[in-house]
N, C-alpha and C positions, 0 to 999 in steps of 0.2 A: 504493500500500500504506500509506504514511504517513497519507494522508487517511482511509483506512478505520479506522485505529487512533485517530487524533486526534479525529475527529468524535464518536464515542460518549463519549470522555473529556471533551470540551468540554461535551457535553450533560449529562453527570453533574455536572460542576462547576457549571454554571448551575442545575441542579435543586437541588443542595445549597445553593447560595448563596441560592436563593429560600426554601427550607424552613428553613434555620438560624435566621434571625431569629424566625420563628414559634415554633420550639422553645424558643429562649432566653426569649421573652416568656412562653410557657406554663409554663416551669420554675419560675416564682415562685408558681404556684398550688398550694395544699395540696389534695391529692386522696386520697380513700380508695380505694387501688388496690393489689392486686386486692381486691375485696370478699370477706370471709371467709365460709365456709360457715355459721358460727355466726350471722353477721349476716343472711344470707339466711334462715336458719331462723327467726330472731326476727321478721323482717318478715313471714314467711309463716304464723306461728303463728295458729291459730284460723280460717284462711281456707278450710281443707278443699279445697285445690287438687288437681286431677289432675296426673299427670306432665307432660302438655303444658302445663297451666296454670302449673306451677312454672317450666318452661323459658321460657315466654312472659313470665312476671313478671320473671325474672332478666335476660332480654334488654332488657326495658323499663327496668329499673333501670340497666343498663350495656350500651348497644348495642355496645360494644367486644367483649363476649363473643362475639357473632355473627361479628365480623370475625376475631377470633383463631381461632375454630373453623373458619371457611372457609379461612383460611391454613393451618391445621394439616392439614385434609383435602386442600388443594391440594398440600402437601408429600408426603402419602401417595400421592396420585395420581401425582405426579412420579416417585416411586420405581418405579412400575410402568412408566413410560415411559423410564427411564434407558437401557435398552439401545437404544431407538429413537434417542435423541440421540447415543449412541456410534456407531451405524451411520451416522447422518447426517454426523457429523464425518469419518468415513472416506470417504464418498461425495464430500463437498466437496473433500477433499484429492486424491482420485483424479481428480476432474473437472478439477482444476488441474494434473494431471500429476505429482502428488507423493503419496507415501504417508505423509507426516509431518503430522498434523493441526495441530501447533503452529506451522506456518509461515504459516497463514492465520488472520486474526482471527476470522471467522465459524466456521471449523472449530474453532478453539481454544475459542470460547464453547460450541459444541455439545458438545465433548469434556468441558468443565468441567461442563456441565449433565447429562452422562451419568455423572458420578462419584457413586455412591450415597452415599459418605461425606460429600459436600459438600452434599447436597440440603437437609437441614434447616437447615444454616447459611445457605444461599442464601435460603430462605424466611423466615429470621429477620430479614433486612434489611427487607423491607416491614413485618414485624411490629413492629420497633423504631420505624420511621418513624410508623406509625399510633399506636403506644403513646405516643410523644413528642408527636405532634400533639394527641392527646386529653387526656393527663394531665401533660405536661411532662417535661423531661429529668430533673428531680429524682426524679419517680416511677419513671422507668426505672432510675435508680441504686438506689433503694430496693428495687425488684423483684429486681435481681441481688444486692444485698447481704443481703436478708432473706428473700425468698420462695424463690428458686431456690438449690439447693445443687449445686455442681459437684464434690462429694467423690467421687461415683461415677465420672464421666469421668476425673478425675485418677488415681483408684485403678486403673481399667482400663488406662490408658496405662502405668502403672508395672508392673502385674502381668503384662501381655502382653509387655512388653519383657524382663522377667526370665525369664518362662516360655519365651521363644523362644531363649534362649541355649543354646550347645552343651552345657555341663555338665548343665543341667536336662533337655534333650531326650535326651541320652545316658543319663541315669539312668532316665528314664521308659521309654525304648526298651528298656533292659536288663530292666526289670521286665516289660513287656509281651512282650518276646522270650521270656522263660521260659514265659509262658502260651501264646504262639503255638507254642512248641516242642513243647508237648503234642499239637498237631495237625500236627506235621511241619514247621512253619515255612513252610507254603504261603501263597499269596496269600490264600486264604479264611481260613486260621487267623489271619493278621495282621488281616484285615478284621474278623473276629468279635471278637478280643481287644481291638482298639482301640475298637470301637463298644460293646462290652459292659462294658469295665473302665474305660477312660479317663473316661467321663462321671461315674462315681461317685467319681473322684478329686476332682471338683468339690465334694464334700461336705466336703473337708478343706483343699484348697488354693484353693478358690473356683472358680466356674464359668468365669470368663474364662481362668484358667490352664489348666483342663481342656480348654476349647475350643481354645486355642492348641496344646497338646500333641497333642490328637486330630487337629486339622486338619493340622498339620505332618507327623505320622506317616502319615496317610492320603495326603498328597501324595507322600511318599517311597515308601511300600509299595504304593500302590494307584493313585492318579490318574495317575502317570507312565506307567502301562501303557496309557493311553488306552482305558478301558472305553466301552461304548455310552453314548449320551446318557441313555437311560432309567435305566441303572444309576448314572450320575453323579449325576443329580438325586435318585434314590431314596436314595443314600448320603448326600447333603448334607442332605436332609430328615430322614433318620434320625439323623444326627449332631446336628442342631439340636434335635430333640425329645428325644433321649437326654440331651444335656447339660442341657436345661431341667429335666427331671425327676430328673437324676442328683444334684442338690444337695440332695435332700430327706432325706438320711440324718442331717443335723444341722440345727441352727437358726441357724447363723451364716454359711453359705457361699453360699446361693442368694439373690440380691437381693430377690425378692418375699417370701421368708420373713423375711429380715433386717429388712425395713422395718416389720414388725408384731410381731416376736418379743417385744420388751419390753412393748408395749402390751397384747398378748394373753397375756402370761406363757407363751410357748412355750419349752419345753426340748427338748434333743436327743431324749430318750426320747419326749416327746409328739409331736414332729414325725415321728420314725421310725414310731411306731405309727399315726399318722394318715395319713401319706403314703409314708414310706420303703419299707416292706415291699411296698406295692402297686407302687411305682415299679420295684423290682427285678424283679418278675414281668412288668411291662409292657415294660421294656427288653429282657429276655430273649425275650419272646414276639414282639415286632415285629422284632427283629434276626434271630431264627431263621427267621421267616416270610419275610422278604426274602431271606435266604440260600437257602431252599428254592426260592423263585421264580426266582432268578438262578443256581442251582447250575451249570447247563450253561455259562454264560458264565464262571464262575470257573475251570472246567476249561481253557477257551481262554486265559484270562488267565495261568494257571499255565504253559502252554506258551510264551506270549509272554515271561513273566518269565524263563524259562530262557535265552532268547536275548539278554537284556539284562544288561549288566554291573552286578551289584548291589553291587560292592565300593565302599565309601566312599573318598574321598581319604585318604591317609595323614596323619592328624591327630595320632596319638600317643595314648597312654592318658592320661586326665584323672586327676590325683591326687585321692584321696578328700577331702583338706582343701578343695580348690577347690570340689568339688561340695557339700560340707557347708556352706561359707560361702554358696553360692548358695541353698541350702535355708533357711538362716537369714535371708537377705535376703527370701526369699519369705514366710517366717513373719512377719517384722517388718511387711511390707506388709499381710498379712492381718489381723494383730492390731490395727493402727492405721488400718484402712481409713476410719474416720470422722474421722480427724485428718489433714487433708491436709498440714499443715506437717511432721508426722513422716514421712508417706509420701514426700514430696519430699526431706526430709533423708536418709532411708534410701536413696533412689534415687541421690542424689549420692554417697554413700559407696560404693554398689554400682558406679557408673560408674568411680570411682577404683580400686576393687578389680579391675574388669574390665580396666582399663588396665594395672595392675601384673601381671596374669596373662594378658596378651594372647597368650602362647604357646599357651594352652589355650582361647582364645576365638575366635569369629568376630567380625566387626565388629558391635557392638550396633546393631540395626536400630530406629531411632526413627520412620522414616517411617510404617510401617503402624500402630504403636500410636497415634501422634499423629492420624492420619486417623480411627481408630476413636474416639478421645477426642473429636475434633471432631464426629463424627456424634452421639455420645451427648450432648454439650453442646448441640447444636442441638435434639435431641429433648427434653431436659430443659427448655430454654427455652420451647418450645411446650407441652409437657405440663403445666407449672405453671399454664397458663391454661385448662386443660380441666376443672378441678375442678367448675365450675359446672354442667356437664351430666352428667358421669360419676357423681358422687356420688348424685344423685337417681335416676338410672337403676338403679344397683346397689341402692340402698335400697328400690326398689319391687318387687324380684324375690323370689320364694320360693326354697327351697333348690335344687331342680334347675334352675329358671330362672336362678338366680344362677350356678350352675356353667356353664351354656351361655353366659350373658351375659358372664361373666369370660373364657371361652375365646375368644369372638368379639371382644370388646373388646381383648384382648391382641394380636390380630393387627394392630390399628391403633394400638397404643400400647405402650410398654414395660411388661412385666408387673409390675415393681416399682411403677410408678405406679398400676396397677389395685389392688393390695393396699393400698398406702398410702391411697388415697382410700377404700377400704372401711373402713379403721381409723377414719375420721372419722364413719362411720355408727354411731350409738349402739347400735342393735339388735344389732350384731355383737359387742359387748364381752363379753357373758356367754353367747353362743350358740355352742357348739362346732361344731354342725352347719353353721351359716352360715359360720363360719371355715374349716372344711374345704372347703366348696363353693367359696368364692372362691379359696383357695390352690390347690386341685386344678385349678380352671379356668385359673388364671393359669399354672401350670407346664405343663399339658397343651397350651395354645395357644402356648407359647413357641417352637415351631419352625415355625410357619406362614409367617412373614415374617421379613425381616432385622431389622425394627424391634421384633419381638415380645419379644426377650430381649436383655439387655445384651451377652452374649458373642457373639451372632450376627454383628455387623459384623466382629469379629476373624476368625471363621471364613471369612466372605465375602471378606475382604481377602486372606487367605492362599491361598484356593482359586480365586479369580476367574480366574486365568490358565488354569485347566483348563476354563473355560467361555467361551473366546474373549474373556476380559476382562470379561464382564458376565453376571451371573446373572439369568435370567428369573424375575420374581416369580411368574408364573402356574405355571410348571413346578416351582418350588420348592413352591408350595402343593400341587400334585398329588403331589410326592414325599413331603411331610410329612403328607398327609391320613390315610393308613392308620395310621402309627405314632401319630398324634394320637388317632385313634378307639380304638386298642387301649389306650393308657395311660388314656384317659378312661374306658373300660369297666372297667379294673382299679380305678380310684379309686371307681367308683360301684356295682360289683356286690356289694361286701361292706364 
């Protein structure tokens, strides 16, 4: 067993020893990396290149572009195979007469490769090696210090941790409970209220917080009753889509809108009239349609719910000042989301407050938020190097083509990255129709995959245990396809 563990470690040490001198020598070279879109456009001016010609020219200028994109799509492909690695880890453990994957090195490796939150971080390792070998370690440092911003991953870690606390969840549950009470407090009433109301909380407390609240309440009020697999994936896809479009009532809460709000002079009223009113109709339509399709199963779930003890452990009433302070910490985080130092400082004060009021708190869970933040940090690291091809692809499309293109590209990249790259295309600056097309496409496609929208990994992390520990990407796409089509139609029909 020791040899199994030591041999790979020795190989890694030798590889690092061989590569490190090369990296150190390369670090003294001054390199223009990554090449800016403006420089690409200046070099291509007057050449009248086709889209393929532009991409070919940019790969010729910097062959590393192709390497970075291959690794990026390798990470995306890996996410579709995550469940296979998790199953392989279990099989290896069982073959050795044990059900604990962590006891065997190969099983542990497969288990790690099956963790969705770790995938983009894993693929960032060869990315950094190729980056350093091509441009030097100094260029790597400049990339992380200047090109890539980890403000969003840090913000998501903090907002998810605060939103998952007992005072915030109890407050949100009380609000949604009043709405569910109008339908008799049944399983179906809770399901409808969570999926139709919680996503629009994202327009005010941000989408990651709304996703956390929605996912945790669905776990408590719905998933614990073990619905059919078809309904589980339909609900998950619906949650992801609804949260993605639920942040369109304001201009500051949904990441894809926030990324371009200042540059395109978007106000809350402009965003609401452009997208928000359509989103309300779309969310209501697809949620009610799913309910109508599964209404017979909800009847059986209600009968099952009656046999389950729904009483929560005696935790005592939470004083209003405690809940109010949690809401203030939530508001502080939202207001300062682009200033990571203030977000972290506020979070440290929050942890001290949670410690002082531990009688009304559960243990603050940092594992899930940190895993989600790690996922987003890996995605941002890769996404910062995809500008060379995404920007010309978007810039070559007409209005409806742009909408379809943004929707599809969002499935393979964070939708905030798609809108940000669109803001670099000069034609979009004064064209409201193109702006609406890319924004509508980005939020419509935000539920198709786990990586399509920043809050999705948080929901996936909370609900994975109800999917045997791993969510199937293909079944998620099927679950989200119908809601995506409905909200897309709502954005385009008028």
